[in-house]
Wavefront OBJ file of the C-alpha trace (Angstrom):
o trace
v 120.211 98.720 111.513
v 116.474 98.745 112.001
v 114.862 95.887 110.154
v 111.405 94.502 109.502
v 110.992 91.147 107.799
v 107.650 89.892 106.541
v 106.726 86.285 105.835
v 103.682 84.115 105.291
v 102.583 85.214 101.846
v 101.855 82.823 99.024
v 99.293 81.552 96.560
v 95.876 80.767 97.985
v 92.513 79.953 96.457
v 89.544 82.294 96.880
v 87.971 81.746 100.255
v 91.260 80.631 101.753
v 93.279 82.051 104.631
v 96.804 83.234 105.264
v 98.606 84.608 108.286
v 101.325 87.118 107.627
v 104.077 87.753 110.151
v 106.470 90.656 110.542
v 109.487 90.436 112.827
v 111.269 93.597 113.894
v 114.845 94.034 115.024
v 116.708 97.056 116.359
v 113.379 98.846 116.684
v 111.732 99.909 119.923
v 109.061 97.462 118.973
v 106.809 97.369 122.013
v 106.048 101.094 121.919
v 105.838 101.515 118.164
v 102.706 101.932 116.135
v 102.832 99.063 113.654
v 100.954 98.818 110.410
v 100.198 96.547 107.488
v 99.980 98.054 104.031
v 99.488 96.541 100.608
v 100.108 97.442 97.000
v 97.930 95.694 94.430
v 99.356 95.265 90.918
v 99.326 98.560 89.045
v 97.889 100.473 91.999
v 99.141 102.689 94.775
v 100.030 101.402 98.183
v 97.178 101.512 100.673
v 96.857 101.017 104.372
v 95.254 97.856 105.692
v 95.436 97.969 109.478
v 97.404 99.438 112.360
v 98.016 98.399 115.923
v 99.115 100.355 118.939
v 100.907 98.970 121.958
v 98.294 96.351 122.774
v 96.029 93.993 120.889
v 93.003 96.041 121.895
v 94.338 99.147 120.142
v 93.662 98.558 116.472
v 92.521 100.467 113.432
v 91.363 99.072 110.115
v 91.612 101.218 107.020
v 88.387 102.626 105.671
v 86.839 101.928 109.066
v 87.045 98.258 108.258
v 84.753 98.506 105.246
v 86.973 96.759 102.762
v 88.281 94.154 105.175
v 84.716 93.463 106.386
v 85.943 91.646 109.456
v 88.065 89.286 107.391
v 91.424 90.633 108.570
v 92.762 90.748 112.116
v 95.942 92.507 113.165
v 97.693 91.454 116.354
v 101.075 91.655 118.000
v 103.348 89.683 120.289
v 105.808 92.100 121.851
v 107.804 89.266 123.438
v 108.585 88.060 119.927
v 108.852 91.526 118.336
v 106.252 90.312 115.873
v 103.001 91.516 114.414
v 100.559 89.385 112.490
v 97.833 89.839 109.940
v 95.337 87.007 109.880
v 93.449 87.105 106.596
v 90.366 84.971 106.076
v 87.939 84.521 103.196
v 90.438 85.964 100.759
v 89.320 87.099 97.332
v 91.252 88.004 94.162
v 91.006 91.722 95.036
v 93.268 90.998 98.022
v 96.125 90.094 95.674
v 98.985 92.456 96.480
v 102.428 92.861 97.950
v 101.927 93.223 101.682
v 104.286 95.341 103.752
v 104.657 95.984 107.431
v 105.917 99.271 108.785
v 106.756 100.932 112.078
v 105.971 104.439 113.251
v 106.734 106.535 116.309
v 103.422 108.379 116.240
v 101.485 108.431 119.484
v 99.234 105.568 120.466
v 96.216 107.850 120.152
v 97.128 108.877 116.626
v 97.897 105.298 115.690
v 94.384 104.156 116.557
v 92.266 107.292 116.102
v 94.182 109.296 113.495
v 92.191 108.117 110.471
v 93.442 106.441 107.334
v 96.485 108.562 106.505
v 98.552 109.278 109.606
v 101.995 109.200 108.003
v 105.128 108.783 110.080
v 105.982 105.246 109.052
v 109.735 105.474 108.782
v 110.671 101.800 108.768
v 109.455 99.358 106.165
v 109.933 95.713 105.364
v 110.595 94.312 101.916
v 107.139 92.858 101.557
v 105.555 89.461 101.083
v 103.460 88.601 98.043
v 99.898 87.402 98.454
v 98.172 86.003 95.384
v 94.570 84.880 95.500
v 93.652 82.857 92.478
v 91.929 79.651 91.503
l 1 2 3 4 5 6 7 8 9 10 11 12 13 14 15 16 17 18 19 20 21 22 23 24 25 26 27 28 29 30 31 32 33 34 35 36 37 38 39 40 41 42 43 44 45 46 47 48 49 50 51 52 53 54 55 56 57 58 59 60 61 62 63 64 65 66 67 68 69 70 71 72 73 74 75 76 77 78 79 80 81 82 83 84 85 86 87 88 89 90 91 92 93 94 95 96 97 98 99 100 101 102 103 104 105 106 107 108 109 110 111 112 113 114 115 116 117 118 119 120 121 122 123 124 125 126 127 128 129 130 131 132
């Protein structure tokens, strides 16, 4: 079965950093559009960032406005893993973070805007809590 497993979440103080990881198995990982999403408490799930087949092919939700350069998505295809480096965290970043895989084209993955759909495989999520 296709599987995505996230890790790296936890409790961090405002201004702190975390790196989330997502390992895929039984997925054609290297050619998949991969994404990070999050669901804050009491709110709908929202996209955070996506990455195409290389580390130069990235998209940040809202054109990067809400991440403001604090988040970086990357991938290591040899390890079937994507990462989300999160710096200067604030309480508004508190959420369950999910990774997901999509078979949309590389162009759509990077240039398709915020809501491209097509993410058919999801992990179980990792909780990030930012609090003093």
